N, C-alpha and C positions, 0 to 999 in steps of 0.2 A: 680547385681544378685538378691539382695533382692527385688528390684523393680519388676523384672521379675516374681519372685515367687508370690508376692502379686497380680500382674496382672493375673497370671495363676489361682490363687485361686478364684479370683472374676469371671474370665471367666468360670471356672468349676462350680461355684455355679449357675451362670446364665444358663448354659447348663442344669443343673439338674432341676432348677425351670421351665424353658421353657418346658422341656420334661414332667415334672410332670403336668404342665398346659394342654398340649396337650392331655395327657392320661386322665386327669381329665375330660376334656370337652367331650372326646369320651365316657367315662364311664357314665358321667352324662346323656347323651342322649341315649347311646346305649350299655353301658358296661355290662359285665357279673359279677355275684356274686356267685362264686362257693361255694359248701358245706354249703349253708344256709338251715336252716330247714323251712319246709312249714307248720309247725304246726299252728293251729288257723287261717288258711287262711279263709278270707271272700270270698264267691262266689257270687258276685253281678249279677244282671240280665244283659242280653246282651244289649248293647247300640243300639239305633234305628237310628244312624247316622254313616256316614263313613268319618272320617277325612282323609286328605292326598290323594288328587286326582291329576291326571296328570295336569300339569300347575302350581301347587303350588311351591313356592320358598321362602325361609326364609334366611335372612342374620343376622349375629351376630358379635359383637366385643368381643374380649377375653381380660381379664385383670388379672394381678397378683397384689393384693391390688388395687391401683388406676392407675397402669401403664398399658397402652394398649400394648399388645405383639402380637396380631394376629387377624385374622378374620376367620370366618367359614360360610359355606353356606350349606343348606339342600334343595334339589330340587327333583321333581317328574315329569317324562315324560313317555309317551308310547314308547316302544322300542321292537325290536325283541329279543327273547331269544337267547343268544350266542350259546347255544347248539342245537337250533332248530329255524332256520331263518323264518320258516313259522308260528311261534307262537308269537303273540303280547301280551306283558305283561307290568306290571308297573316297571319302573326302578327308584330306590331310590338312590340318590347320595349325599354323604356328603364329603365336603372338608374342610381342616384346613390348614391355612398358617400363618407363622409369618409375622410381618410387622415392619417397623421402625427400631429402634435400636436392637430389638430382632432378626430381620432378618439378621442383620450384625453380631451378636454375634453367633447365632446358628440357621441356616435356617431349617425350617420345611415346607414340602409341601406334606401332606398326602391326600389320597383319598380312600374312601370306596364306593362300589356300590353293590346293591342287586337287582336282577331281581326276581319278585315275582308274585304269583297269588293273585291279589288284592281282589278278592271275598272271598277267604278263608284266606287271609293274610298269605300265606305260601311261604317261601323262596325257590327258585329253583336254583339260582346260586349267589355266592357272590365273590367279588374281593376286595382285599386290597392292595393298592400300598403305601408303607411306604418309605418316604424320609426324614430322620432326620440327619442333619449334613452329615457325610460321610456314614451313614448307609442306605442301600437300601434293601428292601424286597418286594417280590411279592407273595401274597398268594391268592389261589382260594379255594372255597368250592363248591362241587358238591352234591346237594341233590337228593336222589333217594327215593321218597315217596312210591313207590311200595314195596321196600324192607325195608323202614324206616331206611335208613343209610345216612351218610354224609361222603364224602371223602375230606381230607385235602391235598392240593398240594402246596408245597413251592418251587418256582423257577423250576417247572417242575417235582419235585420229590414227588410222591404220597405216602401217608400213607395207611394202611389198612382201609377199610370202618369202620366207627364207628356207632354202633347202637344208634338210637335216638327214642324218643317217639312222639306220635301224638301231633301236636301243637308246636313243637320245633322251636325256632327262631334263626336267626344268630345275631351277635353283632349289626347289623344295623337295622334289621327289628323289633327289640324289641320295639322301640318307638311307632311304629304304632299299635302294639298289645296292649300296655298299653293304648294308646289314644282311642282305640275303646271299652274300658271297660266302664261300667256304674259307674260314680263316686258318692260316698257318703262318708261322713266323717267317718273314722275308717275302711274303706275297705282296705284289703290287697291283693295284686295280687302276686301270685307265678307263674312265667312263665318259662318253661324249655327253655334253650338256649344252643347253642354249637358254639365253635370257630373251630370245626373240630377235635380237639384233646381230648376234654372232654365234657361231658354233665353236665350242671350246672343249677341252679335255681336262677332267679332274684326275689327279694322281693321289692315291692314298696307299701308304705302305703299312703293313702289319709289322710292328717293330719288336714287341715283346708281350709276354703274358705276365700279369702281376696281380697283387691284391690292392684294390683301390678303396680308400676311405671316403665316405660321404656322410652327411648328417643322418642318413638312414642306417648306416652300418658299413661293414666291410664286405666287398664283393670280389670274387675272381673275375678278372677282366682281361680284355685285349686292348693294348694301346696302339693307336694308329697315328701316323704323322701325315698331315695333309699339306701339300705344297701349293701355294697360291700367290699370285702377284696382284690379287684384287684389292688388298688392303693398302690404302694410301694414307696421306696426311701424316699423323704422328708415327705411322709404321715405316715411313720412308727412310728413317735412319736405321732401320733394322731389316735390311734387304734379305737376310738369310733366315729371318724368323719363320718358324714352322708352327702350324697349329696342331696341337696334340688333342686327340679325342680318345676317350675310354668308353668301350661298350662291354656289357656283361658277357661273360663266357658261358652263355646258355642260349637256348633257342629263342629267347625274347629279345636279345641284343639291345637291352635298355641303354640309352646314352647316359652315362654316369657323370661325366666331367669333360670340360673343354678348357684348354689353357693355351696362352701364347705369351712368351717373354719378349718384351719390346723395349725400346730405348726409354720410354717414360714409365716403365713398371710392368706389372703382369696383369693381364685380363683373363678372367675365368668365369665359368658358370658351373654350378654343381646341382645335382639332383636333390630335391627336397621332399618330393612326394610323387606317387604314381598309382594308377589303377591299370592292371593288365589283364587281358582276357583269361579267365579261368583261375586267377589268383586273387586271394583276399588280402594279402599283406606281403611285404618284402621278404619275410622269413622263408616263404615257400618258393622263392626264386631258386632254381638249382645252383646259381652262382653265389648265393648268400653264404657268408663265412661266419660272421658274428656281429652282435650289436656293438655300438660305440659305448664304452664305459669311461668314467672320468680318468682312469689310469691310462687306457689306450688313447684317449683323446689328447693327452699331454704329449704323446709321441709324435703328433703332427700328422699332416696329410702325406699321402703318397700319390 
């Protein structure tokens, strides 16, 4: 009996850690940060490039400390809008799946998709399919920009439309909105976002420019700090934890790495492969510095 309790405790801890990691990675790229102040916001000039085009695809490995627990993929394709088959728009898809031992302990297979007007970077329809252990949820968001509302639908049950403001993003389209900003050190972006139940503000600060190591090599990058109180559970003991995100310093704004140091260790995801419009390999990215060699690899990550 004691052995069973010990095993159950370890199993429960792994479940909480895996769920925290999956939620961390979702928030790191696309999460909401409700009730944050937008004071002292820097309003940089508009960027002259458009990251994230149809055909782009990015793959990531997910880790808790140094243990690989899952994989993620972000992709972009042209597709018909689900609510209007005659309208072609950009579909943004993000998947997160556990792998290896983590998959045997607590299986996660989540998907988020957003259909959006790429020119305005305005979400039109959002779907979240959540599969975590025995938990299943199917969420849809319907944006009505004429009335400036969003409607939340959970398994076919619709809430009353929620009023939103111009420029509001959904949890997935946030990344593209940030990537299309003009980056300069010290800039702070405050972007309205909604999960369909509340209107929130995400704050992201450009803190420094540096060289970032990934399994694909070294890249010039910008590091952003994202403040959020969306992460709970094991993150509760780290109230000041900030999610760090690295994007390439070029017009593709490839997400290279995400990390957060918390009470139970570090959670991070790193780029392992990608296809980007007009590029055949990572060496032709303007931000590419050099490949990883055995000597450089021993120096560790930045």
